[in-house]
N, C-alpha and C positions, 0 to 999 in steps of 0.2 A: 554671849549668844551663840547658839548652836548652828554651825553651818549645815545646810542640807546638800548632801551629795546626790547630783543627778546622774543616774546610770542610764545608759542607752538601752532601750528595750530589746529584749532577746528576740532573735529571729525565731520564728515559729519552727518547732521540730518536724523535719519532713516524715510525712505518713505515706508509707508505701501502699498504694492502692491500685487496683486494676482500673478504677475510674479515672485516675490521674493520667492526663495525656503524655506527660514527660516519663512516667513510670513504664507505660506501655511502649513508648518509642525506645527506651533503653532495653527493654526486653527483647523486642523485635531485632535491635541491632546485635545483641549478644546472640540470639538464636541464628541470625543470618551468618554472623562471623563464624560460629561454630560449625555450620553447614558447610561453609566454603572451605575451613580447614580440614573437616572431616573428607570432603571430595579430593582435596589435594593430596592427603594422607593415602586415601584409596587408590588413586591414580599412580601414585609414586610407588607404593608397595606392590601394585599389581604389575607395573612395568618392570621392577626389579625382579620380581618373582619369575615373570615369563622370560626375561633374559637369562636368569640363572638356569631355569629348566631347559634351556637351548644352548647352554654353555657358552655363552656370549659374554665376554668380559666387560665390565664398566669401569668408570673412573677417568680422570684425566692425566693420568700417567703417560699416555701417548705424546703429551706436549714435550716431553723430555727425550724423544725419539728422534733420529736422523730424518729430516724432512725428505731428501732426495730428489726434490723438483727445484728448478730455477725460476725466478721471478724477474721479468723484464725490467722493471723500474723499482728502485729502492732508494729512500732517503737515508738509509743507515747501510752499512756493509752487510752483505748476505751472500751466502754460497749454498749449494745444494747439500753441503755437510752440515749445515746448521739444523738446529732442531725445529719441530713443528710449532713450538711456542715462539721462537724467534720469527718464523714465517707469518705467524699471527700478528706479531708487532708490526712487521713490515706492511702487511696488508692494511692494518689499522693506521699507520702513518700515511699510507697512500690516501686512505679514504679522508682523512682529517686534511691533507694538503688539497685534494680537490674541493672538499667542502668549504674550508676556509676561503680560498680563492674564489670559489663559486659565490658564496654569500656576499663577499665584498664587491665583486663585479656586478652581481645581480642587483644589489642594493643601489649602486651609482647608476647603472643603465636604467633601472626601474625607476628611480626617482626623476631622472631625466625624461623618461617617457610619460609619467604621470604629469610633470609640469607642462611638458610639451602639448599634451592632449588639451590643456585648458589655455593654450596660447590663443592670443588674438589674430594670429597668423592662420588663415584658413588652410593653406597647405600644409604647414607644420602640424596642425591639429588633427587634420585627416589621415595624414601619413602615419602619425602615432597611433590613432585610433585603428587603422587598418592593420598595423604590425600587431598590436595587442590582440585584436579579434582572430587574426590568422594563427598566431603562435599558441594562443590559449586552447584553440580547438583542434589541434593537430597532436596526437599522443606522443609523449616523450620519447619513447622507445623508436618511433618512426624517425623523429628528429635525430636521434643518435645514429641511426642506421644512414640517414642522408649525410650527415656530417662526416662520418667515417668513409663513406663511399666517395665524398667530394674530395677528400684529402688523399686518399689511396688510390683513387681510379682517375680522377680528373687533372689533379696537380702533376706537373711534369716530373721527371726524374732528377736526380741531384746535380747533373751536368747541365740541364736547361732550367735549374730553379729560378722561381721568380725572387726579384730582389726590390721589394717596395721601398726599403730604406738602406743606406749603407750598412753593409755587414750583417743584414738582416736577409734570411734566405726561407722560402717557402717551398717545398717540394713534397713528393709522396712519401718522404721519410719524415715528416713533421715540419716543426718550426724550429730555425737555428738562430739564435741571437747572441751578441756579445756578452760577455759575463766577466766577473773579476775572479781572479786567483792569486793566492799568496798567503803567507802565515798571518797576516794582520786582519783576515776576514772575520775571524771570532770576536776580535776587539771592535771592529766596524759594526757588527750585528749587535753586540752589546750596548754600544754607544747609540744605536737605533732604538733599541728597547728602552733604554733610559730617557732618550728624547721623547718617546711616546708617554712614558710615565710623568715626565715634566710638563708636556702638553696638557694632560688630564688634570694635573694640579694647577696649572696656569689658567685653564678654562673655568675651574671652580672659584678660583680667586677673581677672575674677570667678572663672573657673574655676580658674586657678592659685592664687588665694587660698583658694578652698574645698579645693582639694587639700591645701594646706600647713596651714590652720589649722581646717578644718572649718566654717567660719561661712559662712552663705549670704548673698550680697549681693543686695539687692532689685533685681535687673536689670530686670524689668518696669516698676516705677516710674521708674527712672532712664532707660530708653529712651524712655519716654512724655514725660518731661520734656525730653529732648534733642530729641525731634521736635518739640516745641512751642517751647522756648526759641531753639535755634539759628536756625530759619527767622525767627522774630521780630526777633532781633538782626541777623539779614542785613537784614531790611526796614528797621530803624531806621538802620543804616549807611548803607544805599543813599540814603536820603533822597527816594526816589521816592513816587509815587502808586500807591494799590491801592483798588479798590473792587469791591464785588459786582455782577456782571452778572446780572440776574434776567431769565427768559424772559418776554416778553410777547406776548399775542395781537395781532398787526397784520395785518389783512387775512384772508388765507386761511391763514397759518401763524404760528408763533412766531418772534420775533426776539430775539436776545440769549441768553445762557447757553451752556451746553455741549451740543451736540447730538449724540446718538447714534442714527445712522440706522437704518431697518428692517433693511438688509442687514448692518451691522456688529453690531446687537443679535442678530439671529437667528443669526449665526455663533457669537457669543461665548456665547450661551446654549445652543446644540447642543454647543459643544465642552467647556463646563463640566459640563452635565448628564451628558454621555456619559462623559467622562473621570474624573469625581469617582467614578463608581460603581466603576471598576476602582481608583482610588486607595483608596477605602474598604476593598475586599478586601485590598489590599497592606497597609494599616495593621493591619486586623484579624489577618491572618496573622502579622505581625511582633509584634503584642502577645502573641499565644498563643504564640509560639515561646519566650517568656521562662518560665523554670521557675515554677510556681505558688508555689514557696517563697519567691520574692523578694517577692511580695505579703504572705505572711505574716510574713516578717521584717520589713518595713516597718510592717506593721501592729502588730507587738510592741513597737516603739519609739515608738508614738504618732502615727504620720504618718496623715493623712487619706487617703482614697481618691484624691482630686484631686491631692495633693501626691506620692503613691506613684507615681501614673501619670506625673506631670510629672519627678520627680527620680529615680526609680528604674527603672521599666518602659520608658519611652519611649527613654531613653539606650541601654539594652541592646537595645532593638528596633530600633533605627536600622541596625545592621549587617544586619538582614534585610530592612528596608525599602527602603533606599537602591537597590540594584541593580535590582529590579524598578520602582521609582519613576522610575528613569532612562528605562527603556522607555516609560513612560507619557507622560513630557515629550517624548520623541522622537515618539511617536504623535500628540501633540496638536498639535506644530509641523508635522508632515507632513500631518496630517488637515486643517490650516487651507487646504490647497490646494483642498478642496472648496467654497471661498468663491465660485467662479465659479457654483455652482449656485444662490445666492441674489443673484448680482449685486454681490458685494463685489469690488473690484478690488485683489486683492493681487498677489504675485509671479506665481502662476500665470495670472491674468487678464491682467496687463498684457504679460508676457514671452511666455508660453506660449499666449496668446489673440489679442489685438489685434495685438501687434507681430509675431508670426509670420504673421498672416493678411495683413497689410499688405506686409511685406517678402518674404515667401516663403523666409526663410532658417530652414527648419526644423531642420537640423542644428545651426546655431550657436545657436539659441534653446533647444533642447533640451540642448545640452551646456552652455550656460551656466546654464540652470535647474537641472539636476542637480549642477552644481558648487556653486551657491550653497546648494541643500538639503543636499548633502553637508557643505559647511563649517558650516553650522548645526548639523547633527547632531553633528559632531566637536567643536564647541566646548561643546555641551551635554554630550556624554559625558565630555569632559576635565575640566569643571567638577565634575560629579557624581563623577568618579573621584578627585578631589581632596578633595572633601568626605567621600567613603567612606573615604579613607586616614586622615582625622582622627579619624573616630569609631569605626573598627574596634578590636576588642581588641588590644591591645599585650602581646606576650609577653615575659616577663621572661627 
């Protein structure tokens, strides 16, 4: 008996026709892409030709020349004898420092504002709403000027510095707080980084365990324990020294401790107070997007309002919160370029300010600065998109 072989029918051969919408769409895209490429080529060649006609040198070789200017704050060692490239790295690190700290602080404070605005306490709700409405409608640049003037003009000098906490001083020279010093600091920071990685892995395991068994793992206490135990173990293994460096008044200024300059403090306070108002509205809208029945269902099984918010409401609200929150993180990072207004030397100040004025390489500095800000924005967007993909609702 002969077996009949069943073959899958062949897909019809594509016919390229102007009447086919897909064909027209492809042709339009190719034409537009070609026009864009032609425009970029024309602008680039025309610019290079004009620069050559005026004997203006081009290229990024200036990054290897001696900078010759000082930078007040630096996370790495820097001197005027270093190159422009090293100065750009210092400015970039200063931008990253204020952006990372600002994002964390604005997220925490903004989340508190958003939850407070939905509080059943009339006073807390109205005060949160008043703060949000006021801060959102005052330009950021004016807020930076306000904070800088408050610190440098209103605060007393070092000899009359305010001391809100032991060994914490506030004056017109900025903020001085105790800090650690010793050769074991690298090990401690390494242990802290390891603890954060372990917390992320533990949170993933706890979520899978809860989905499988319904049992809630005390992640908060475990995370706090890891943040304390792992750095202490790293310090013990290193065998290095560690001591607390307390600020002390010597002469006309404080010595020792961790210094937060007026420029950095004003910029950070301005970015946090301004952005947190928008973050508060994002969090409020995300919580209100969750159906009221979720609150009632959680209350019916005995969950407190705080646990309902943490375990039921916020996980569902995250899919609404994350997309606009990404925009706020991008805005904070890009708004840090206003640092030049208060004298903080970030990427804009070093590359788009002093370096540009001394070298005369306007096009190169602008291209490099735009490329760096573009890369930072794409990295933030990519990270938030990955996080958004993990928390969004999964369809069965």
